[in-house]
KEKE-3310 file (N, C-alpha, C; in steps of 0.2 Angstrom, whole numbers, plus 5000, padded with zeros to 4 digits):
npx = (5306:5318:5322:5331:5337:5341:5355:5354:5343:5331:5323:5317:5319:5316:5328:5334:5332:5323:5330:5323:5328:5330:5322:5314:5325:5341:5346:5345:5329:5313:5306:5291:5275:5266:5270:5281:5273:5268:5278:5285:5273:5274:5285:5283:5274:5283:5291:5298:5302:5306:5309:5316:5319:5320:5320:5327:5326:5324:5320:5306:5300:5300:5297:5284:5281:5284:5276:5262:5264:5264:5254:5240:5247:5252:5254:5262:5275:5293:5298:5310:5318:5326:5333:5342:5346:5346:5333:5331:5339:5348:5356:5367:5372:5384:5389:5400:5399:5388:5375:5370:5369:5358:5355:5349:5339:5326:5323:5325:5314:5304:5304:5302:5287:5285:5287:5280:5267:5269:5274:5262:5256:5257:5269:5285:5297:5310:5322:5335:5347:5356:5367:5381:5380:5391:5389:5382:5379:5380:5377:5362:5358:5355:5349:5337:5328:5327:5317:5307:5304:5299:5287:5280:5281:5293:5302:5315:5330:5342:5359:5369:5382:5391:5405:5416:5417:5407:5396:5397:5394:5383:5377:5377:5368:5354:5351:5356:5348:5353:5368:5368:5378:5390:5395:5400:5408:5416:5418:5425:5428:5421:5424:5437:5437:5422:5414:5417:5416:5401:5398:5404:5394:5380:5374:5365:5370:5368:5368:5371:5371:5375:5376:5388:5382:5376:5385:5393:5382:5388:5384:5390:5401:5418:5414:5400:5388:5384:5368:5365:5358:5360:5367:5379:5387:5395:5403:5421:5422:5416:5421:5426:5439:5440:5431:5433:5445:5441:5433:5439:5434:5421:5423:5428:5417:5408:5415:5413:5398:5396:5399:5390:5378:5372:5368:5380:5377:5371:5380:5389:5378:5374:5389:5388:5378:5385:5394:5388:5377:5370:5367:5359:5358:5353:5349:5343:5331:5324:5317:5306:5311:5326:5322:5317:5329:5337:5331:5334:5345:5347:5346:5358:5372:5385:5400:5412:5424:5422:5419:5433:5439:5434:5438:5452:5455:5451:5458:5468:5465:5466:5454:5449:5447:5440:5426:5416:5415:5427:5419:5408:5412:5417:5407:5407:5408:5411)
npy = (5179:5172:5160:5157:5146:5150:5144:5131:5130:5131:5140:5149:5163:5177:5180:5191:5203:5217:5229:5240:5250:5261:5271:5277:5282:5286:5289:5303:5311:5305:5296:5300:5291:5285:5285:5276:5265:5261:5255:5246:5236:5237:5231:5216:5212:5211:5199:5200:5194:5196:5205:5219:5225:5234:5237:5248:5257:5271:5277:5264:5268:5263:5250:5251:5256:5245:5235:5241:5243:5228:5222:5218:5207:5198:5184:5181:5185:5186:5194:5201:5206:5214:5216:5221:5235:5245:5254:5266:5274:5284:5276:5280:5289:5300:5298:5296:5280:5277:5263:5257:5243:5230:5215:5208:5194:5198:5207:5204:5198:5207:5217:5209:5207:5220:5223:5214:5219:5232:5226:5223:5208:5189:5182:5183:5180:5181:5184:5193:5195:5212:5219:5211:5207:5211:5211:5201:5184:5175:5165:5164:5172:5164:5153:5162:5167:5155:5150:5158:5152:5141:5145:5150:5163:5167:5163:5159:5160:5175:5181:5197:5204:5199:5190:5177:5164:5169:5165:5152:5148:5153:5145:5133:5132:5135:5133:5144:5154:5163:5176:5191:5203:5216:5216:5215:5221:5232:5230:5217:5209:5195:5188:5182:5171:5170:5166:5154:5147:5149:5141:5127:5127:5129:5138:5155:5170:5185:5197:5215:5231:5229:5238:5246:5257:5264:5269:5260:5261:5270:5283:5294:5306:5314:5327:5325:5329:5326:5328:5334:5324:5314:5298:5294:5306:5306:5295:5289:5283:5290:5304:5319:5315:5300:5298:5300:5291:5280:5279:5271:5257:5258:5260:5250:5241:5248:5245:5229:5230:5236:5229:5219:5225:5231:5237:5247:5243:5233:5223:5223:5218:5206:5200:5196:5188:5178:5172:5163:5151:5152:5164:5181:5196:5210:5224:5242:5252:5268:5271:5266:5264:5260:5250:5239:5239:5233:5222:5216:5212:5198:5193:5194:5187:5180:5173:5163:5166:5180:5181:5181:5190:5201:5200:5200:5212:5220:5216:5225:5236:5247:5249:5266:5273:5269:5260:5262:5275:5274:5270:5264:5254:5248:5240:5230:5211:5204)
npz = (5423:5429:5444:5459:5472:5486:5493:5504:5508:5505:5503:5488:5478:5464:5455:5453:5467:5477:5483:5495:5503:5500:5495:5505:5514:5517:5504:5501:5502:5509:5496:5485:5493:5486:5474:5475:5481:5470:5462:5467:5465:5454:5449:5454:5444:5436:5437:5450:5466:5477:5491:5499:5517:5532:5550:5555:5544:5542:5554:5553:5543:5532:5532:5535:5523:5512:5519:5516:5502:5497:5504:5497:5489:5496:5496:5484:5485:5493:5508:5517:5531:5544:5561:5577:5578:5590:5590:5596:5594:5580:5567:5563:5572:5578:5592:5604:5613:5610:5612:5601:5595:5597:5601:5611:5617:5621:5616:5603:5602:5606:5595:5585:5583:5581:5568:5562:5562:5557:5544:5538:5538:5544:5547:5544:5531:5529:5543:5545:5555:5556:5560:5570:5585:5598:5612:5614:5614:5598:5598:5606:5598:5588:5593:5598:5585:5581:5589:5588:5574:5577:5581:5571:5568:5560:5544:5539:5543:5543:5542:5541:5536:5543:5553:5547:5556:5565:5557:5556:5569:5573:5562:5567:5577:5573:5556:5544:5532:5523:5519:5519:5512:5507:5491:5476:5459:5464:5475:5486:5497:5500:5493:5500:5507:5514:5502:5501:5513:5512:5503:5507:5518:5512:5509:5505:5496:5496:5489:5494:5489:5473:5463:5468:5475:5467:5459:5450:5438:5429:5430:5434:5440:5444:5447:5452:5465:5480:5491:5507:5515:5510:5511:5506:5505:5514:5513:5510:5498:5488:5488:5476:5470:5472:5466:5454:5451:5452:5441:5431:5431:5430:5415:5411:5411:5404:5390:5389:5390:5379:5369:5370:5370:5379:5397:5408:5422:5419:5415:5428:5436:5430:5429:5445:5445:5438:5445:5456:5459:5469:5474:5474:5470:5477:5469:5474:5470:5464:5452:5437:5425:5431:5435:5427:5420:5427:5430:5418:5418:5417:5408:5401:5393:5401:5395:5398:5395:5394:5406:5410:5405:5411:5423:5421:5417:5427:5438:5437:5440:5455:5469:5474:5491:5504:5510:5521:5533:5545:5559:5555:5548:5559:5563:5557:5548:5560)
capx = (5311:5322:5323:5334:5336:5345:5359:5350:5336:5323:5322:5317:5316:5317:5334:5336:5328:5322:5331:5318:5329:5330:5313:5315:5331:5350:5347:5339:5322:5308:5301:5283:5274:5262:5275:5286:5270:5265:5285:5284:5268:5275:5289:5279:5271:5288:5292:5303:5297:5311:5307:5322:5320:5324:5316:5330:5327:5318:5316:5302:5296:5302:5295:5279:5278:5285:5269:5258:5264:5265:5249:5237:5253:5258:5257:5268:5282:5296:5299:5316:5318:5329:5335:5349:5349:5344:5331:5330:5345:5349:5363:5372:5374:5391:5390:5404:5397:5382:5372:5367:5366:5355:5351:5348:5333:5320:5324:5320:5306:5301:5304:5300:5280:5282:5289:5276:5264:5271:5274:5255:5257:5258:5277:5294:5300:5318:5323:5341:5351:5358:5373:5382:5379:5398:5388:5377:5385:5377:5371:5358:5354:5352:5343:5329:5326:5324:5310:5302:5303:5294:5281:5278:5283:5299:5301:5321:5334:5350:5365:5367:5389:5393:5410:5416:5417:5399:5391:5397:5394:5374:5374:5376:5362:5350:5353:5358:5347:5358:5370:5368:5385:5391:5399:5402:5415:5422:5418:5426:5429:5416:5428:5441:5434:5417:5410:5419:5411:5394:5396:5402:5389:5377:5370:5366:5373:5361:5373:5369:5374:5378:5380:5392:5378:5374:5393:5394:5378:5390:5382:5393:5408:5421:5409:5393:5388:5376:5366:5367:5352:5361:5372:5385:5391:5399:5407:5427:5422:5411:5424:5427:5445:5437:5427:5440:5452:5438:5431:5443:5431:5415:5424:5428:5410:5406:5417:5409:5392:5397:5398:5383:5373:5367:5373:5386:5374:5367:5384:5389:5374:5379:5392:5388:5375:5387:5398:5386:5369:5366:5368:5355:5359:5346:5349:5338:5331:5315:5313:5304:5319:5329:5320:5317:5336:5342:5329:5337:5352:5347:5345:5364:5374:5393:5402:5419:5429:5419:5421:5438:5442:5434:5443:5460:5456:5450:5464:5473:5460:5464:5448:5452:5441:5437:5417:5413:5419:5429:5415:5403:5414:5418:5401:5402:5414:5413)
capy = (5181:5165:5161:5155:5147:5152:5138:5120:5133:5129:5147:5151:5168:5180:5179:5200:5207:5223:5233:5246:5255:5270:5272:5281:5283:5286:5292:5310:5313:5300:5297:5299:5287:5280:5282:5270:5258:5257:5255:5240:5231:5234:5226:5210:5210:5210:5194:5201:5190:5196:5214:5219:5230:5232:5241:5255:5260:5278:5270:5261:5270:5259:5243:5253:5256:5239:5232:5245:5241:5222:5218:5214:5202:5194:5177:5178:5188:5185:5200:5201:5211:5214:5215:5222:5240:5249:5259:5274:5280:5284:5271:5285:5292:5300:5301:5289:5276:5278:5258:5257:5239:5226:5209:5204:5190:5200:5214:5203:5196:5215:5219:5206:5209:5228:5221:5209:5224:5236:5223:5219:5201:5187:5178:5186:5175:5180:5189:5194:5200:5217:5219:5206:5213:5207:5208:5194:5178:5173:5155:5166:5178:5160:5153:5165:5167:5147:5147:5161:5150:5137:5149:5152:5170:5169:5156:5158:5165:5177:5188:5202:5208:5193:5187:5166:5161:5169:5163:5145:5146:5152:5139:5123:5132:5136:5133:5151:5152:5166:5181:5197:5207:5220:5214:5220:5222:5236:5229:5208:5205:5191:5181:5180:5166:5170:5162:5145:5147:5147:5136:5121:5124:5126:5145:5159:5176:5191:5206:5222:5237:5227:5243:5251:5262:5267:5271:5254:5262:5275:5291:5298:5307:5318:5332:5323:5331:5323:5332:5331:5318:5307:5297:5294:5313:5305:5292:5290:5282:5296:5310:5318:5310:5293:5294:5301:5288:5272:5278:5265:5252:5261:5261:5243:5239:5251:5242:5223:5232:5239:5221:5214:5227:5231:5243:5244:5241:5226:5219:5223:5212:5200:5196:5193:5180:5172:5171:5157:5150:5153:5173:5185:5201:5216:5233:5246:5261:5272:5271:5261:5263:5257:5243:5235:5236:5231:5215:5216:5209:5192:5190:5197:5179:5182:5165:5159:5172:5187:5182:5180:5197:5205:5197:5201:5219:5221:5216:5229:5243:5247:5253:5271:5274:5266:5260:5268:5277:5270:5271:5259:5248:5243:5236:5222:5207:5202)
capz = (5427:5430:5450:5461:5479:5493:5497:5503:5514:5500:5499:5481:5475:5458:5453:5456:5470:5477:5488:5496:5509:5497:5493:5511:5521:5516:5498:5501:5508:5508:5489:5485:5494:5480:5467:5479:5481:5462:5459:5471:5462:5445:5451:5453:5439:5433:5442:5456:5472:5484:5493:5506:5520:5538:5553:5556:5538:5544:5558:5553:5540:5527:5533:5533:5515:5510:5520:5513:5494:5496:5507:5492:5484:5500:5494:5478:5488:5499:5512:5522:5534:5550:5568:5578:5581:5595:5588:5601:5592:5574:5566:5560:5577:5579:5597:5606:5617:5610:5611:5595:5595:5602:5598:5616:5614:5624:5611:5597:5603:5606:5589:5577:5585:5579:5561:5558:5561:5551:5536:5536:5539:5548:5547:5539:5526:5531:5547:5547:5559:5553:5562:5574:5593:5604:5618:5615:5609:5592:5600:5610:5592:5584:5598:5597:5580:5580:5593:5583:5568:5577:5584:5565:5567:5556:5542:5538:5548:5537:5542:5537:5538:5548:5550:5542:5562:5566:5552:5556:5575:5572:5559:5569:5582:5568:5549:5540:5523:5517:5522:5516:5514:5500:5487:5468:5455:5468:5485:5483:5501:5502:5489:5504:5511:5516:5499:5500:5518:5512:5497:5510:5522:5510:5513:5501:5498:5496:5488:5494:5483:5468:5458:5471:5477:5460:5453:5443:5434:5425:5428:5441:5439:5450:5448:5455:5472:5485:5496:5514:5517:5504:5516:5500:5504:5520:5512:5508:5490:5485:5487:5470:5471:5473:5459:5447:5452:5450:5434:5426:5434:5424:5409:5410:5411:5397:5384:5389:5388:5373:5365:5373:5370:5388:5402:5413:5426:5417:5417:5434:5440:5427:5435:5452:5443:5436:5452:5459:5456:5475:5472:5472:5471:5477:5468:5476:5465:5464:5445:5432:5417:5431:5440:5419:5416:5433:5428:5412:5419:5420:5400:5399:5396:5401:5393:5402:5391:5396:5414:5411:5401:5416:5428:5420:5417:5433:5443:5433:5444:5462:5469:5479:5496:5510:5508:5525:5538:5552:5564:5551:5546:5562:5563:5550:5548:5566)
cpx = (5313:5320:5328:5332:5341:5350:5352:5343:5330:5321:5321:5315:5319:5324:5338:5330:5327:5326:5328:5319:5330:5326:5311:5319:5336:5351:5344:5334:5318:5305:5294:5281:5270:5266:5277:5282:5269:5272:5285:5280:5269:5280:5288:5276:5277:5293:5298:5297:5299:5312:5313:5321:5323:5321:5319:5330:5322:5320:5311:5297:5296:5298:5284:5277:5279:5277:5264:5256:5263:5258:5245:5239:5256:5260:5261:5275:5287:5298:5305:5315:5323:5329:5342:5350:5346:5339:5327:5335:5344:5356:5369:5377:5381:5395:5393:5400:5390:5378:5368:5364:5362:5353:5350:5340:5327:5318:5320:5314:5301:5301:5299:5290:5281:5283:5283:5271:5264:5271:5267:5254:5258:5265:5280:5296:5308:5320:5332:5343:5356:5367:5374:5384:5387:5399:5382:5378:5379:5373:5365:5353:5349:5347:5335:5326:5324:5318:5307:5299:5297:5287:5278:5278:5287:5298:5308:5325:5342:5354:5367:5376:5392:5400:5411:5412:5409:5395:5391:5395:5384:5372:5371:5371:5354:5352:5351:5354:5351:5363:5369:5376:5385:5395:5394:5409:5420:5423:5420:5430:5426:5420:5435:5440:5427:5414:5413:5415:5404:5393:5399:5396:5382:5370:5371:5369:5368:5368:5369:5373:5378:5381:5386:5390:5377:5380:5393:5387:5381:5387:5384:5401:5412:5417:5402:5394:5384:5375:5366:5364:5355:5369:5379:5391:5397:5404:5411:5426:5418:5412:5424:5434:5446:5434:5430:5442:5448:5434:5432:5439:5425:5417:5426:5423:5405:5406:5415:5402:5390:5396:5394:5377:5367:5372:5377:5383:5372:5374:5388:5384:5374:5384:5391:5382:5377:5394:5395:5379:5366:5364:5363:5355:5353:5348:5342:5336:5323:5313:5312:5307:5321:5329:5321:5324:5340:5338:5332:5342:5353:5347:5352:5367:5382:5397:5408:5423:5427:5422:5429:5444:5440:5437:5451:5462:5454:5455:5471:5470:5462:5459:5452:5446:5439:5431:5414:5417:5422:5422:5408:5407:5417:5413:5400:5411:5415:5412)
cpy = (5173:5166:5156:5153:5149:5147:5131:5124:5129:5135:5149:5156:5170:5181:5187:5202:5214:5227:5240:5251:5263:5274:5280:5284:5281:5290:5298:5309:5308:5301:5297:5292:5281:5280:5274:5263:5253:5254:5246:5235:5231:5229:5219:5209:5209:5202:5195:5197:5192:5204:5214:5227:5229:5238:5248:5258:5266:5280:5270:5264:5265:5254:5247:5253:5250:5236:5235:5241:5232:5215:5214:5208:5199:5187:5176:5181:5184:5192:5197:5207:5210:5217:5219:5227:5243:5254:5265:5278:5278:5278:5273:5290:5294:5299:5296:5286:5275:5269:5257:5249:5234:5221:5205:5201:5192:5205:5210:5202:5203:5216:5216:5208:5216:5229:5218:5216:5229:5234:5220:5211:5197:5182:5183:5180:5174:5186:5188:5198:5204:5216:5215:5211:5207:5206:5203:5188:5176:5167:5159:5168:5170:5156:5154:5166:5159:5144:5151:5157:5143:5137:5151:5159:5173:5163:5155:5163:5165:5179:5192:5207:5203:5191:5179:5164:5162:5165:5154:5143:5146:5148:5132:5126:5132:5138:5141:5150:5156:5172:5187:5202:5211:5215:5217:5218:5229:5235:5219:5205:5199:5185:5178:5175:5165:5166:5154:5144:5145:5143:5129:5121:5126:5132:5149:5165:5179:5198:5211:5227:5236:5231:5248:5257:5266:5270:5268:5256:5264:5281:5293:5300:5311:5324:5332:5326:5328:5328:5332:5326:5313:5304:5295:5301:5311:5299:5291:5287:5285:5304:5311:5315:5304:5290:5295:5295:5282:5273:5273:5259:5253:5260:5254:5241:5242:5248:5235:5227:5232:5232:5217:5217:5228:5238:5241:5241:5233:5220:5218:5216:5205:5196:5195:5187:5177:5169:5162:5156:5151:5160:5177:5191:5206:5222:5237:5253:5265:5274:5267:5259:5259:5252:5240:5235:5233:5220:5212:5210:5200:5188:5191:5189:5181:5176:5167:5166:5179:5187:5182:5187:5202:5205:5201:5209:5223:5221:5221:5237:5241:5254:5260:5271:5271:5264:5265:5270:5274:5266:5266:5255:5244:5238:5230:5219:5204:5196)
cpz = (5429:5440:5454:5470:5482:5498:5498:5508:5509:5498:5491:5479:5467:5459:5454:5460:5470:5482:5490:5500:5505:5495:5499:5516:5517:5510:5498:5505:5505:5499:5489:5488:5489:5475:5469:5479:5473:5458:5463:5467:5456:5445:5451:5450:5434:5433:5448:5461:5477:5484:5500:5510:5528:5543:5556:5549:5538:5550:5555:5547:5533:5527:5532:5525:5512:5511:5516:5504:5493:5500:5502:5487:5488:5498:5488:5479:5493:5502:5517:5525:5540:5556:5569:5582:5586:5593:5592:5598:5584:5572:5564:5566:5579:5585:5601:5613:5617:5609:5606:5591:5599:5600:5605:5613:5617:5617:5605:5597:5603:5597:5582:5576:5580:5572:5558:5558:5555:5543:5534:5536:5545:5550:5541:5536:5528:5536:5546:5555:5560:5553:5568:5581:5594:5610:5619:5608:5605:5594:5600:5604:5588:5586:5599:5592:5579:5583:5590:5577:5570:5580:5578:5564:5562:5551:5541:5540:5541:5543:5539:5539:5541:5547:5548:5551:5564:5562:5555:5564:5576:5567:5563:5576:5577:5560:5546:5538:5519:5522:5516:5517:5507:5498:5478:5465:5460:5475:5484:5489:5501:5499:5495:5512:5512:5510:5498:5508:5517:5507:5504:5515:5520:5511:5507:5503:5493:5494:5489:5490:5480:5462:5462:5474:5472:5457:5448:5439:5427:5423:5433:5438:5445:5452:5450:5461:5471:5489:5502:5517:5514:5507:5512:5502:5512:5519:5509:5500:5487:5486:5477:5467:5470:5468:5453:5447:5449:5445:5429:5425:5428:5418:5406:5409:5406:5391:5383:5385:5382:5368:5365:5372:5377:5390:5404:5421:5425:5417:5423:5438:5438:5429:5440:5449:5442:5441:5454:5459:5464:5478:5472:5475:5472:5475:5470:5469:5465:5457:5441:5429:5423:5434:5431:5416:5421:5431:5422:5410:5419:5412:5399:5400:5396:5399:5399:5401:5392:5403:5415:5409:5406:5422:5428:5420:5423:5439:5440:5438:5451:5465:5474:5484:5500:5508:5515:5527:5542:5557:5561:5549:5551:5566:5559:5550:5555:5568)
residu = (MET:GLN:MET:ARG:LYS:LEU:GLY:ASN:SER:GLY:LEU:GLU:VAL:SER:ALA:ILE:GLY:LEU:GLY:CYS:MET:GLY:MET:SER:PHE:SER:TYR:GLY:PRO:PRO:LYS:ASP:ARG:LYS:GLU:MET:ILE:ALA:LEU:MET:ARG:THR:ALA:VAL:GLU:ARG:GLY:VAL:THR:PHE:PHE:ASP:THR:ALA:GLU:ILE:TYR:GLY:PRO:PHE:ILE:ASN:GLU:GLU:LEU:VAL:GLY:GLU:ALA:LEU:GLU:PRO:LEU:ARG:GLY:GLN:VAL:VAL:ILE:ALA:THR:LYS:PHE:GLY:PHE:ASN:THR:ASP:PHE:ASP:PRO:ARG:ASP:PRO:ARG:GLU:GLY:VAL:ALA:ILE:LEU:ASN:SER:ARG:PRO:GLU:ASN:ILE:ARG:LYS:VAL:VAL:GLU:ALA:SER:LEU:LYS:ARG:LEU:ARG:THR:ASP:VAL:ILE:ASP:LEU:TYR:TYR:GLN:HIS:ARG:VAL:ASP:PRO:ASP:VAL:PRO:ILE:GLU:ASP:VAL:ALA:GLY:THR:VAL:LYS:GLU:LEU:ILE:ARG:GLU:GLY:LYS:VAL:LYS:HIS:PHE:GLY:LEU:SER:GLU:ALA:GLY:ILE:GLN:THR:VAL:ARG:ARG:ALA:HIS:ALA:VAL:GLN:PRO:VAL:ALA:CYS:VAL:GLN:ASN:GLU:TYR:SER:LEU:TRP:PHE:ARG:ARG:PRO:GLU:GLU:GLY:LEU:LEU:GLN:THR:LEU:GLU:GLU:LEU:GLY:ILE:GLY:LEU:VAL:PRO:TYR:SER:PRO:LEU:GLY:LYS:GLY:PHE:LEU:ALA:GLY:LYS:MET:ASP:GLU:LYS:THR:THR:PHE:ASP:SER:THR:ASP:PHE:ARG:SER:SER:LEU:PRO:ARG:PHE:THR:PRO:GLU:ALA:LEU:LYS:ALA:ASN:GLN:ALA:LEU:VAL:ASP:LEU:LEU:GLY:SER:ILE:ALA:ALA:GLU:LYS:LYS:ALA:THR:PRO:ALA:GLN:ILE:ALA:LEU:ALA:TRP:LEU:LEU:ALA:GLN:LYS:PRO:TRP:ILE:VAL:PRO:ILE:PRO:GLY:THR:THR:LYS:LEU:GLU:ARG:LEU:ASP:GLU:ASN:ILE:GLY:ALA:VAL:SER:VAL:GLU:LEU:THR:PRO:GLU:ASP:LEU:GLY:LYS:ILE:GLU:GLN:ALA:ALA:ALA:GLN:ILE:THR:VAL:GLN:GLY:ASN:ARG:TYR:PRO:ASP:ARG:LEU:GLU:GLN:LEU:THR:GLY:ARG)
# end
């Protein structure tokens, strides 16, 4: 497995990480615990060193799962988790006025202790603010994490779905190791200034949903249905109409994949890896064959000609459907 450094932070991780959310949250009912523990441990054997979770996934059960799986391998792995939601509420709660965000310093101090316990560790390698809380100055958030780093409870600070100015302000207080944002061939907003800012400041990028929540793997079409416990059932981009309209993007990946003797998912991941040397995608999976497929993307080499061909073809495709309902989209880019 190739290794990459997330910006200037010195944090070195495998070029492909593993997003663990779907093992127990958002993509249907929680998967078999023993199978998921075995999958994570196999990932380490395959060279994966970077594992992503959050307190709100469940809530709490995903951190517990990751903690149990990786405790015997703790010295070999980097564990990232997140704070910033009021865990008294489900983040998908549609009720108006529910205070779902909470990045007050006293809450950060409370939840870091709980996350450490669930993760069965004495230090969190990478601690992200999950979503920017407009009621708490980012300087206060960064300052609190800075104190936690000084106390040895956290090693690195990250931000998730933060706006450019927020990244700058936070970084001025406590260096930000990386930003985690959605980024893939079907969601390219980070190219509108964020990538340039991260490069300027020496901050890494960790793309989540690098396979478009599974769509770019080429296994879906307009007849695909989602259980009510699968959050894709509520996303505009996963309606039958949008799935049909966006098939052109999968067809593009498929044509490149055929030339490279690879899969559409591997081309999508290889495309991300080719964008910048400080980008580390974290595809999630619950299946061993998909884990091996994703890891295989590291060996797929896209030439400048390949990248130009993808760019030219992608420019002709207009992706249909918003990525989130409005109430969730409003939590991003602040």
